[in-house]
C-alpha positions in Angstrom: 77.3 103.1 -153.1 77.2 104.5 -156.6 80.8 105.7 -157.5 79.4 108.4 -159.8 77.3 110.0 -157.1 78.7 113.3 -155.8 79.3 113.7 -152.1 76.8 115.9 -150.3 77.4 119.7 -150.5 78.3 120.8 -147.0 76.9 123.9 -145.4 77.4 125.1 -141.9 75.2 128.0 -141.0 76.2 128.2 -137.3 78.6 131.1 -138.0 75.9 133.0 -139.8 73.4 132.5 -136.9 76.1 133.5 -134.4 76.5 136.8 -136.2 72.7 137.2 -136.2 72.5 136.8 -140.0 69.6 134.9 -141.5 70.7 131.5 -142.7 67.9 131.0 -145.3 69.5 132.8 -148.2 72.7 130.7 -147.8 70.6 127.5 -147.6 68.6 128.3 -150.7 71.7 129.3 -152.6 73.3 125.9 -151.7 70.1 124.1 -152.8 70.3 126.0 -156.1 73.9 124.9 -156.6 73.2 121.1 -156.1 74.1 118.9 -159.0 71.3 116.5 -160.1 71.0 113.8 -157.4 73.4 115.5 -155.0 72.4 115.9 -151.3 72.9 118.8 -149.0 74.4 118.3 -145.5 73.4 121.2 -143.3 74.8 122.0 -139.9 72.7 124.3 -137.7 72.7 125.5 -134.1 69.1 124.3 -133.7 66.7 121.9 -135.5 65.6 123.7 -138.6 62.1 122.0 -138.7 60.4 124.7 -140.8 62.9 124.1 -143.5 61.8 120.5 -143.9 58.5 121.4 -145.6 60.0 124.1 -147.7 62.7 121.9 -149.1 60.3 119.0 -149.5 58.5 121.2 -152.0 61.8 121.3 -153.9 62.1 117.5 -153.9 64.4 117.0 -150.9 63.8 114.7 -148.0 65.2 115.6 -144.5 67.1 113.2 -142.3 67.8 115.2 -139.1 70.2 114.1 -136.4 71.0 115.9 -133.2 74.7 116.3 -132.4 76.4 115.9 -129.0 77.2 119.7 -128.9 73.5 120.6 -129.2 73.6 121.5 -132.9 71.9 119.6 -135.6 73.1 117.9 -138.8 70.4 117.5 -141.5 71.0 115.7 -144.7 68.6 116.7 -147.4 68.5 114.0 -150.1 66.7 114.3 -153.4 63.6 112.1 -153.7 63.4 110.3 -157.0 60.5 111.6 -159.1 57.7 109.0 -159.7 
């Protein structure tokens, strides 16, 4: 592991969704705050599949994983530019 690489930015949108607030603004804000090369680790109450294509357009690859409690953890990692 590269010691200069920042840890992923953590964002849990489950509280927003529980309050019936749209999570997309918080997600896009988190993406905008990422340092170069930094990943985003998102926790959501459901698989945010539509987000994969949206963030792919911003150079992030999704690695989704279901959690035992039914929620999802998705790590969005920057894809190196060719």
